[in-house]
NUKE-162725 format. One record per residue (C-alpha): residue number from 0; residue in three letters; z, x, y. Coordinates in Angstrom, 2 decimals, m for minus. Each point is the difference from the previous one (the first is absolute). Example, Ala and Ser with C-alpha at 12.3 -4.5 7.8 and 13.67 -1.06 7.14 Angstrom:
# residues 2
0,ALA,7.80,12.30,m4.50
1,SER,m0.66,1.37,3.44
END
This chain:
# residues 207
0,ILE,m5.99,3.63,m2.46
1,THR,m3.07,1.53,m1.61
2,GLY,m1.90,m0.44,3.25
3,GLU,2.82,1.53,2.03
4,LEU,0.04,2.95,m2.42
5,GLN,m3.71,0.63,0.66
6,ARG,0.69,0.00,3.73
7,VAL,2.81,2.53,m0.25
8,GLU,m2.15,2.23,m2.23
9,ALA,m2.71,m0.08,2.67
10,ALA,2.56,0.78,2.73
11,VAL,1.35,2.93,m2.03
12,ALA,m3.52,1.40,m0.50
13,THR,m0.58,m0.22,3.75
14,GLY,3.32,1.73,0.70
15,PHE,m0.85,2.92,m2.29
16,ALA,m3.50,0.29,1.48
17,GLU,1.50,0.21,3.49
18,TYR,2.82,2.38,m1.10
19,ARG,2.55,m2.62,1.09
20,LEU,2.64,0.17,m2.73
21,ASP,2.32,m2.05,2.21
22,ASN,m2.49,m2.88,m0.18
23,VAL,m0.28,0.44,m3.76
24,ALA,3.77,m0.23,m0.47
25,THR,0.34,m2.93,2.42
26,ALA,m2.77,m2.01,m1.68
27,ILE,1.59,0.40,m3.44
28,TYR,3.50,m0.71,1.32
29,GLN,m1.08,m3.19,1.75
30,PHE,m1.88,m1.22,m3.07
31,VAL,2.93,0.60,m2.36
32,TRP,2.68,m1.51,2.21
33,ASP,m1.85,m2.69,1.95
34,GLU,m2.45,m1.29,m2.61
35,TYR,1.13,1.03,m3.49
36,CYS,3.79,m0.30,0.34
37,ASP,0.49,m2.56,2.80
38,TRP,m2.66,m2.46,m1.15
39,TYR,m1.68,0.66,m3.32
40,ILE,3.08,0.68,m2.13
41,GLU,1.62,m3.19,1.32
42,ILE,m3.15,m2.00,m0.74
43,ALA,m0.26,1.63,m3.44
44,LYS,3.55,m1.10,m0.88
45,VAL,m1.04,m3.63,0.41
46,GLN,m3.17,0.49,m2.02
47,ILE,1.90,1.69,m2.84
48,MET,2.75,m2.65,m0.07
49,HIS,m2.18,m3.09,0.36
50,GLY,m3.58,0.98,m0.85
51,SER,m1.87,m0.50,m3.25
52,GLU,0.06,2.71,m2.65
53,ALA,m3.38,1.29,1.21
54,GLU,1.19,0.03,3.64
55,GLN,3.15,1.88,m0.97
56,ARG,m2.01,2.66,m1.86
57,ALA,m2.44,0.36,2.91
58,THR,2.83,0.33,2.52
59,ARG,1.83,2.65,m2.02
60,ARG,m3.25,1.91,m0.44
61,THR,m0.72,m0.11,3.75
62,LEU,3.55,1.10,0.86
63,ILE,m0.06,3.04,m2.26
64,ARG,m3.59,1.01,0.70
65,THR,0.60,m0.16,3.76
66,LEU,3.14,2.11,m0.36
67,GLU,m1.83,2.58,m2.14
68,THR,m2.82,0.24,2.57
69,VAL,2.48,0.39,2.86
70,LEU,1.69,2.89,m1.80
71,ARG,m3.33,1.85,m0.30
72,LEU,m0.78,m0.83,3.63
73,LEU,3.38,1.34,1.17
74,HIS,0.01,3.12,m2.19
75,PRO,m1.39,2.48,2.61
76,VAL,2.67,m1.16,2.46
77,ALA,3.00,m0.22,m2.37
78,PRO,m0.95,2.04,m3.07
79,PHE,3.17,0.35,m2.05
80,ILE,1.41,m3.54,m0.08
81,THR,m3.47,m1.50,m0.55
82,ALA,m0.63,2.35,m2.95
83,GLU,3.28,m1.01,m1.61
84,LEU,m0.58,m3.73,0.51
85,TRP,m3.67,0.12,m1.02
86,SER,0.81,1.47,m3.40
87,ALA,1.98,m3.17,m0.76
88,VAL,m2.18,m2.53,1.83
89,ALA,m3.48,1.14,m1.06
90,PRO,0.33,m0.83,m3.73
91,VAL,1.30,m3.48,0.85
92,ALA,m3.00,m0.46,2.31
93,GLY,m2.33,0.81,m2.90
94,ARG,m1.13,3.44,1.16
95,GLN,m0.60,2.79,m2.50
96,VAL,2.52,2.65,1.03
97,THR,m1.62,3.17,m1.29
98,ASP,0.69,2.11,3.08
99,THR,2.22,m0.44,3.04
100,ILE,m0.22,m2.04,3.17
101,ALA,m1.33,3.10,1.77
102,THR,m3.16,m0.06,m2.15
103,ALA,m0.37,m3.80,m0.16
104,ALA,m2.85,m1.51,2.00
105,TYR,0.93,m0.66,3.62
106,PRO,m0.38,m3.69,1.04
107,GLN,m3.25,m0.90,1.76
108,ALA,m0.41,m3.17,2.05
109,GLN,m2.24,m2.77,m1.36
110,LEU,m0.26,m2.31,2.98
111,ASP,m2.11,m2.50,m1.96
112,LYS,3.29,m0.97,m1.71
113,VAL,1.36,m1.39,3.28
114,ASP,0.09,m3.80,m0.33
115,ALA,m0.30,m1.72,3.40
116,ALA,1.14,m3.36,m1.39
117,ALA,3.12,1.55,m1.56
118,ASP,0.72,1.81,3.27
119,ALA,m0.20,m3.26,1.96
120,TRP,2.20,m1.86,m2.51
121,VAL,2.73,2.63,0.05
122,ALA,m0.18,0.31,3.80
123,GLN,0.63,m3.76,0.27
124,LEU,2.89,0.28,m2.46
125,LYS,1.56,2.82,2.05
126,GLN,m0.32,m2.00,3.23
127,LEU,1.67,m3.03,m1.56
128,ALA,2.81,2.11,m1.48
129,ALA,0.57,1.63,3.41
130,ALA,0.11,m3.43,1.69
131,VAL,2.57,m1.27,m2.50
132,ARG,2.11,3.12,0.47
133,SER,m0.09,m0.56,3.76
134,LEU,1.18,m3.58,m0.55
135,ARG,2.86,1.26,m2.17
136,SER,1.03,2.43,2.72
137,GLU,m0.29,m2.67,2.72
138,MET,2.25,m2.33,m2.00
139,GLY,2.52,2.73,m0.81
140,LEU,m0.38,m0.32,m3.77
141,SER,1.36,2.80,m2.16
142,PRO,m2.43,1.76,m2.39
143,ALA,1.98,m1.41,m2.94
144,GLU,m0.39,m3.62,1.12
145,ARG,m2.96,m1.67,m1.70
146,VAL,m1.22,m3.20,1.65
147,PRO,m3.14,m2.14,m0.48
148,LEU,m3.11,0.52,2.10
149,TYR,m1.88,m3.10,1.17
150,ALA,m3.67,0.58,0.81
151,LEU,m2.95,m2.01,1.28
152,GLY,m3.63,1.17,0.02
153,ASP,m2.25,2.15,m2.23
154,ALA,1.54,m1.68,m3.03
155,ALA,m2.15,1.81,m2.58
156,PHE,1.03,3.44,1.24
157,MET,3.65,m0.98,0.38
158,GLN,0.19,m1.32,m3.56
159,GLN,m1.59,3.17,m1.32
160,ALA,2.21,2.30,2.09
161,ALA,3.25,m1.94,m0.52
162,PRO,1.46,2.17,m2.83
163,LEU,m0.68,3.16,2.00
164,LEU,1.39,m1.44,3.23
165,LYS,3.17,m1.03,m1.83
166,ALA,0.57,3.62,m1.05
167,LEU,m1.17,1.74,3.18
168,ALA,1.90,m2.28,2.41
169,LYS,2.95,m0.86,m2.27
170,LEU,m0.61,m3.74,m0.18
171,ALA,1.45,m2.61,m2.33
172,GLU,m3.33,m1.83,m0.19
173,VAL,m3.21,m0.62,1.92
174,LYS,m0.73,m3.69,0.62
175,VAL,m3.52,m0.69,1.25
176,PHE,m0.47,m3.27,1.91
177,GLU,m3.28,m1.88,0.06
178,ASP,1.12,m2.56,2.61
179,GLU,0.64,1.12,3.58
180,ALA,2.43,m2.84,0.73
181,ALA,2.12,0.82,m3.05
182,PHE,0.07,3.68,1.02
183,ALA,1.04,m0.87,3.56
184,GLN,2.81,m2.23,m1.26
185,ALA,1.26,2.60,m2.48
186,THR,0.01,2.79,2.60
187,ALA,1.19,m1.99,3.04
188,SER,3.16,2.10,0.43
189,SER,m1.47,3.39,m1.00
190,PRO,m1.98,2.61,1.95
191,VAL,m3.65,0.00,m1.09
192,ALA,m2.15,3.14,m0.19
193,VAL,m3.80,m0.08,0.16
194,GLN,m2.04,2.60,m1.85
195,GLY,m3.72,m0.64,0.00
196,ALA,m0.61,m3.48,m1.42
197,VAL,3.51,m0.26,m1.45
198,ARG,3.11,m1.48,1.59
199,MET,3.27,1.00,m1.63
200,ALA,3.71,m0.77,0.26
201,LEU,3.05,1.02,m2.00
202,HIS,2.06,m2.93,m1.26
203,VAL,3.69,0.72,0.47
204,GLU,2.67,m2.51,m1.01
205,ILE,2.76,m0.34,2.57
206,ASP,3.51,m0.67,m1.35
END
C-alpha cells in the first residue's frame, strides 16, 4: 500500500501540473476505494487478528499513516471534511499538530519506496482471489457460505497466502495438495479453475 500511495502522489502532482483537477480527484478516489478500502483494509484485518505483536503494530501504523496522508492529499479537493477528520487522525498518526491541515506539508511522491516484489506478490493474491470468487459465482454459492478451497501448485505461495485468501474469498480453509493424483481424486466432481501455476477447486458437500 505504501508503493501504491507513492504512485497516487505522483499522479496527483502530474494532474496539478497539467491543471487537470478531474484527474487529481479521480486518482485519489480510485486509490481510496480500489486499493485502500477494497484490498488493504481487508488484508490488514487478517494481519491484526492473526499476526504477531510486531506485525499488528506495523499494520496499525501503516493504516493510520496512509489515511493521514490521504487526507492531506485530498484537502485541496475536499477542504472542509478533510480538515475536520485530519484534526482527529493526525495526532494518532504521530504528527505534531501545531497548525492546520492547510499549512501541513503536502505529500510528495517517493517512488524509491515502490517495492516490485511486494507488487508482484499482491497482484498474484488478487488474481487468485478473483479466480475463487468466479468459482463461487459459477457454483451458485451464497456469500455467507464458507467452503474449503483445494489447491495444487505453487505450494509455498499458497501456504503463505492462505489466511488472506480465506478472508478475501470467504473460505472455510485452504488445503494445498502436493500430489496431483490426490488432488484429481478430491476434485473429481468439482469445476477446477487455473490461475497461473495453481489449479483450484471448491469442495462442496452434497446432501
